[in-house]
C-alpha positions as CSV (number, residue, x, y, z in Angstrom):
1,M,0.1,0.1,0.1
2,P,2.8,2.7,0.8
3,V,4.4,2.0,-2.7
4,R,1.0,2.3,-4.4
5,N,0.5,5.8,-2.5
6,A,4.3,7.1,-3.2
7,A,3.6,6.0,-6.7
8,L,0.2,7.9,-7.3
9,R,2.1,10.9,-5.5
10,R,4.8,11.1,-7.9
11,A,2.3,10.8,-10.9
12,L,-0.1,13.6,-9.4
13,A,2.7,16.0,-8.4
14,P,3.4,17.5,-11.9
15,A,-0.5,18.3,-11.7
16,V,-0.5,19.5,-8.5
17,A,2.5,21.8,-9.2
18,V,1.1,23.5,-12.3
19,V,-2.2,24.0,-10.5
20,L,-0.1,25.6,-7.2
21,V,1.8,27.9,-9.6
22,A,-1.1,29.1,-11.6
23,V,-2.8,29.8,-8.1
24,L,0.1,31.7,-6.7
25,A,0.9,33.4,-9.7
26,T,-2.9,34.8,-9.9
27,A,-2.6,35.6,-6.1
28,A,0.6,37.6,-6.6
29,G,-0.3,39.4,-9.9
30,A,-3.2,40.8,-11.8
31,L,-6.0,38.2,-12.5
32,C,-6.4,37.9,-16.1
33,P,-8.3,34.9,-17.8
34,R,-7.3,33.4,-21.1
35,V,-9.9,34.0,-24.2
36,K,-10.5,30.6,-25.5
37,F,-12.7,31.2,-28.4
38,V,-15.4,34.0,-29.9
39,D,-18.3,32.2,-32.0
40,M,-20.7,34.3,-34.4
41,G,-24.1,33.8,-35.0
42,Y,-27.4,35.8,-36.1
43,K,-27.2,38.9,-34.0
44,Q,-25.2,37.3,-31.4
45,F,-21.9,36.1,-29.9
46,S,-20.7,33.6,-27.6
47,I,-17.2,34.0,-25.9
48,G,-15.4,31.5,-23.7
49,W,-12.5,31.8,-21.3
50,T,-10.6,30.2,-18.2
51,M,-8.7,31.1,-15.3
52,G,-7.1,27.6,-15.4
53,V,-8.0,27.1,-12.0
54,D,-10.9,26.7,-9.7
55,E,-12.0,30.4,-9.1
56,R,-12.8,29.3,-5.3
57,D,-8.8,28.6,-5.1
58,I,-8.0,32.2,-6.0
59,P,-7.5,34.7,-3.5
60,N,-9.8,37.8,-3.4
61,F,-11.4,36.6,-6.4
62,G,-14.4,38.9,-7.3
63,G,-15.6,37.8,-10.4
64,Y,-15.8,38.4,-14.3
65,R,-16.4,41.8,-16.7
66,V,-17.4,40.9,-20.4
67,W,-16.5,43.7,-22.6
68,V,-17.7,44.6,-26.0
69,R,-16.2,46.8,-28.5
70,E,-18.2,48.6,-31.4
71,V,-15.4,49.3,-33.8
72,W,-17.2,51.9,-35.4
73,M,-17.8,53.9,-32.4
74,E,-13.8,53.0,-31.5
75,R,-15.1,52.8,-27.6
76,W,-15.5,49.8,-25.4
77,T,-18.5,49.2,-23.3
78,L,-19.0,46.8,-20.1
79,H,-21.8,44.3,-21.5
80,R,-22.1,42.0,-18.2
81,S,-20.5,41.7,-14.9
82,Y,-20.6,38.5,-12.8
83,V,-20.3,38.9,-9.2
84,W,-18.4,35.6,-7.8
85,G,-21.0,34.5,-4.8
86,E,-23.8,36.5,-5.8
87,T,-26.3,34.1,-4.9
88,N,-29.5,36.3,-5.6
89,P,-30.9,35.5,-9.7
90,E,-32.3,38.8,-9.9
91,A,-29.2,40.8,-9.2
92,T,-27.5,42.3,-11.9
93,G,-24.3,40.5,-11.0
94,Y,-25.6,36.8,-10.9
95,W,-24.4,33.8,-12.8
96,S,-24.6,30.1,-11.7
97,F,-21.1,29.2,-12.0
98,Q,-20.8,25.7,-12.9
99,P,-18.7,23.2,-10.9
100,F,-15.1,23.8,-11.8
101,Y,-13.1,20.7,-14.0
102,I,-9.8,20.7,-15.2
103,D,-9.2,24.0,-17.4
104,S,-13.0,24.5,-17.3
105,V,-14.2,27.0,-19.9
106,R,-16.6,29.5,-18.9
107,V,-19.2,30.2,-21.9
108,Y,-21.4,33.6,-22.3
109,T,-23.4,34.3,-24.9
110,S,-25.8,37.3,-26.1
111,A,-27.9,38.3,-28.8
112,E,-27.2,42.0,-28.6
113,V,-25.7,42.6,-31.5
114,L,-25.9,43.6,-35.0
115,N,-25.3,41.6,-38.1
116,A,-22.2,42.5,-40.2
117,F,-21.0,45.2,-38.0
118,P,-17.3,44.9,-36.8
119,Y,-17.0,44.0,-33.2
120,Q,-14.2,43.1,-30.7
121,F,-15.0,41.4,-27.4
122,S,-12.9,40.8,-24.3
123,V,-13.0,39.5,-20.9
124,T,-11.3,40.7,-17.5
125,A,-11.3,39.5,-14.1
126,F,-11.6,41.7,-11.0
127,K,-10.9,41.6,-7.2
128,R,-13.2,41.4,-4.4
129,T,-11.7,43.9,-2.9
130,D,-8.7,46.4,-3.3
131,P,-9.6,46.8,-7.1
132,D,-6.8,46.9,-9.6
133,T,-7.9,49.2,-12.4
134,A,-4.9,49.8,-14.2
135,A,-4.2,45.9,-14.3
136,E,-7.6,45.0,-15.3
137,Y,-7.2,47.4,-18.4
138,A,-4.2,45.7,-19.3
139,C,-5.7,42.5,-19.1
140,R,-8.7,43.9,-21.6
141,R,-5.8,44.9,-23.6
142,A,-4.3,41.8,-24.0
143,N,-7.8,39.7,-24.2
144,T,-9.0,41.6,-26.9
145,T,-9.9,39.6,-30.0
146,D,-9.7,40.1,-33.6
147,I,-12.6,42.0,-35.6
148,V,-15.5,39.9,-36.0
149,Y,-18.7,40.3,-38.0
150,P,-22.3,38.6,-36.8
151,L,-24.0,36.6,-39.4
152,H,-27.2,36.5,-40.7
153,G,-26.6,33.0,-41.9
154,Q,-26.4,31.1,-45.1
155,S,-29.8,30.3,-46.9
156,E,-31.1,28.8,-49.8
157,D,-34.1,31.0,-49.7
158,L,-33.0,33.7,-51.8
159,A,-35.6,36.2,-50.5
160,R,-33.5,36.5,-46.9
161,I,-30.7,38.7,-48.9
162,R,-30.4,42.0,-47.7
163,V,-27.8,44.6,-48.2
164,I,-26.8,46.9,-45.1
165,P,-27.0,49.7,-44.4
166,N,-29.5,50.7,-46.9
167,P,-29.6,53.6,-47.8
168,Y,-25.7,54.0,-47.4
169,R,-24.6,57.5,-45.9
170,S,-20.8,58.4,-46.3
171,S,-20.9,59.0,-42.7
172,A,-21.9,55.7,-41.9
173,D,-21.2,54.9,-38.1
174,W,-19.9,51.1,-38.9
175,E,-17.1,52.2,-40.8
176,H,-14.0,52.0,-39.7
177,G,-10.5,52.4,-41.0
178,G,-11.6,54.7,-43.6
179,E,-13.6,52.1,-45.3
180,R,-16.4,52.7,-47.5
181,R,-18.6,49.6,-47.8
182,V,-22.0,48.1,-47.7
183,V,-22.6,44.2,-47.3
184,F,-24.7,41.8,-49.0
185,I,-26.1,39.4,-46.0
186,G,-27.8,36.0,-46.1
187,L,-26.1,34.9,-49.3
188,P,-26.6,31.1,-49.8
189,P,-24.6,28.5,-48.9
190,V,-21.3,27.5,-51.1
191,G,-20.9,23.9,-52.0
192,P,-19.5,21.2,-55.0
193,P,-20.4,22.7,-58.2
194,P,-22.7,22.8,-60.0
195,Q,-25.6,22.9,-57.9
196,L,-24.0,25.5,-54.9
197,A,-21.0,26.7,-56.6
198,K,-21.1,30.6,-55.8
199,A,-23.2,33.4,-56.5
200,T,-22.8,36.5,-58.5
201,I,-23.7,39.5,-57.5
202,R,-24.2,42.2,-60.1
203,I,-24.6,46.0,-59.7
204,Y,-26.2,48.3,-62.3
205,T,-27.1,51.7,-62.5
206,T,-31.1,52.5,-62.8
207,A,-30.2,53.0,-66.8
208,G,-29.2,49.2,-66.9
209,T,-25.2,50.0,-67.2
210,L,-23.4,47.4,-65.3
211,V,-21.2,49.1,-62.3
212,R,-19.4,45.7,-60.8
213,T,-19.7,42.0,-60.7
214,L,-19.1,40.4,-57.4
215,V,-18.4,36.5,-56.7
216,H,-19.4,34.9,-53.4
217,D,-17.3,32.0,-52.8
218,D,-16.8,31.5,-49.1
219,P,-17.9,28.5,-47.7
220,D,-17.8,29.7,-44.2
221,S,-19.4,33.1,-44.5
222,D,-22.8,34.4,-45.8
223,Q,-21.3,38.0,-46.9
224,K,-20.0,40.0,-49.4
225,S,-18.9,43.3,-49.3
226,W,-19.0,45.9,-52.1
227,D,-16.5,49.0,-51.4
228,L,-18.7,51.4,-53.7
229,K,-16.0,51.4,-56.5
230,N,-17.1,50.3,-60.0
231,S,-15.2,48.2,-62.1
232,S,-12.4,50.5,-62.6
233,G,-11.7,51.2,-59.4
234,E,-13.7,54.7,-59.0
235,E,-15.9,55.6,-56.1
236,V,-19.6,55.3,-57.6
237,A,-21.6,58.3,-57.6
238,P,-24.5,58.9,-55.3
239,G,-28.2,57.8,-56.4
240,L,-29.9,54.6,-56.8
241,Y,-28.5,51.4,-57.7
242,I,-30.2,48.0,-59.0
243,W,-28.3,44.9,-57.4
244,D,-29.1,41.1,-58.9
245,V,-27.9,38.1,-57.1
246,D,-27.8,34.7,-59.4
247,A,-27.5,31.7,-57.2
248,G,-27.4,29.6,-60.4
249,E,-30.2,26.6,-59.7
250,L,-31.5,28.4,-56.8
251,G,-32.5,31.1,-59.0
252,D,-31.8,34.8,-58.6
253,V,-33.5,38.0,-56.8
254,E,-33.4,41.7,-57.2
255,G,-33.2,44.3,-54.9
256,K,-32.4,48.4,-54.8
257,I,-29.4,50.3,-53.1
258,I,-29.6,54.3,-52.4
259,V,-26.0,55.7,-51.8
260,I,-25.8,59.1,-50.5
261,K,-23.2,61.3,-49.9
């Protein structure tokens, strides 16, 4: 029996050491979770993160904050705050924390974002007492995700295709980095030819002149951007334009977009 216990202790020693080091490091320094993923859906996002250890083992652990950055507004907003130990389901900071397992991932999902608009997300942790604001801001910067776009969702129903924003204004709030664009959303899925090989988007003037041709061939997205330029790379003039989406055997659909400067 002593031999078996000694062997077990030797086997568990590396794992115990990793957890102990993580707890000591967290206790000594700033609290900062690791973002594991961010997924986008129809007007929603999900973000997952972990502290790497059971929150109950972290001295002075206060909870988590989920942050959202509307890129076109260039500002961060506190989207949700979870208070560790809050037991009142009606309280703002309540969250039913599930038991911690090895490298458990906490997941938050929200349906409060706009399709095709650019967002960034982050998660921070805070102390129950003696908050370290500077350290939390540094954690938010470190955990900032890449720019992502909620998806309308691929569909074989061509009636779901939209262009946003419509009408387009040159001072559109959602633009960032000086990029002028509108986005076709709800485009059909891309699959093996010839059935769902691609969707071809053509933009015309009201006189019937072809302005631009775009091809949607991304199997992982329902969106295609138009930079409001013609086939010669020149910015289009203000006015009304007709768009047509040709989806092969699925058929085609037309719509209108207004460009305002």
